[in-house]
N, C-alpha and C positions, 0 to 999 in steps of 0.2 A: 524697594520702596521709593525714596527719592535720592538722587545723586546730589548731595548737599555740598560736596567738596571736603568734607570731613568725615571722619569714621563716625558711626553711631555712638560709640562708647565716649569719643570726645566731646560730642554734643551734649549728651546727657550729663557729662562730668561737668561741663561748663554751666549747664543750667542749674545742677545742684549746688555747685559753687556760688553762683549769683544769688540764689535763695538763702543760703546760709550766711553769707558775708553781710555786713550792714552797708557797705559802700558798693555800688554797682559801678563797674568799670564800663561805663558807656561807650568809650571808644573801642574797646575789644569787642563788645556786642555788635556795634555798628560795623566793625570790619569782618565779623563772622557772617552777617546777613548779606554784606556786599559781595563777600567772596563766594557765597553759596551758589550753586548752580540752579537755574529755573528753566523749565521747559517752555519754548516759544508759543506752542500750541495751548498750554495752560493759561498763559497771559492772554492770547488772543480770545479764547472762550470766555475768560473772566471779563475781558474788556467788552466784548460784543454783548454779553448778557447784562452787564452793569448799564451800558449806554442805552440798551433797548427797554430795560426796566425803567431807568430814569426818564426816558422819552414817553414811555406809557404812562407813568405817573404824571408828567407835566401836561400831556396832551388830553388825556381822558379821565384819569382818576380825580384829579384836583377839580377840574370845571364840574364834572358831575356831582362830586361831593359838595361844592358851594351851592350849586344850583338845587341840589336836594335839600341843603339846610336853609337856604334863604328864598328859594324860588325866583320869580321874576317880578319886577315892578319897580317903582320909584323908591320904595323903602330899601329893597335889596340892593338897588344900585348904589344908594348912599351908604350902606353897610360895606359893600364890596369896593368902595373908593377909599375906605379908611387905609391908613398907612400899614396897620397890622395884617389886614387881609391881603393886600398887595404883597407884602413881604412873604406871608404864608404861600401865597399862589406862586410866587416866583422862585423862592429859595428852598422850599421845603423838600422837593425831590433830590437837590443837591446834598442838602443836610442829611436826608436819610440814607442816601448812597455812600457818603464819605463816612458816616457812623458804621455802617455795615463794614466797609472796607478796613477801617481802624480796628474795629473789634475783631474781625477775622484775622488781621495781622497780629494782633496781640495774642489771640487763642493759639494760632499756629506757631508763634514764636515761643510759647510757653510748652507746647507739645514737642518742639524740636524739629518741625517741619519748616526747615529755613527755605527751601525752594518755593513753597507756596506762600510763605510769608513775604518773601521778595517780590512775588507776582502782585500781591495786594498793594504793595508800596509803588509798584510801577504803574499800575492802573490808576491810582488816585490822582496823580498830576495830569494825567491824560484826560480823565474824566473833567477835572476842574477846567482846564483849557477849553475842552470842548463844550463844556455847559456856558462857559462865559460867551461863546459864539454861537449859541443855541438858535438864535432868530435867524441869522443868515443861513445856516445849515438846514433848518426846517423850511425856510423859504425856498432854497434849491430843491429840497426834496419834493415840496408840493408842486413846484413849477415842473419838474421832470415827470410826474405822474399826472398832471392836468394836460400835457401836450400829446 
């Protein structure tokens, strides 16, 4: 299955111990996840898929949804200039992607797939940093395809 650095019995024993005990030893759990081995291609596929999905939502889904709900005109412009609509239009793709990554990390951690769980944690900061620089990245992409 996955080469996590630990034998399967040790991982399941640790997960059973953490469920039964009242105090979680967070340091031990972090050490196990950090020391687990993950495959580079798994991280790259997850990173590319997450980046493309987030970009698709940001460029296509959000504008089409807002246009479909409010249409075009003076009243829709005043609605779309509200702070709440601007927040939704700018940050909803990142919130959705990070929620997916955090939930997937938690699910894989509970199942004992530590290699997969670690790949979700690696992708989250990369996605966050690339999303903060989304406007310059998208401008470069559009400039390349226009020339």
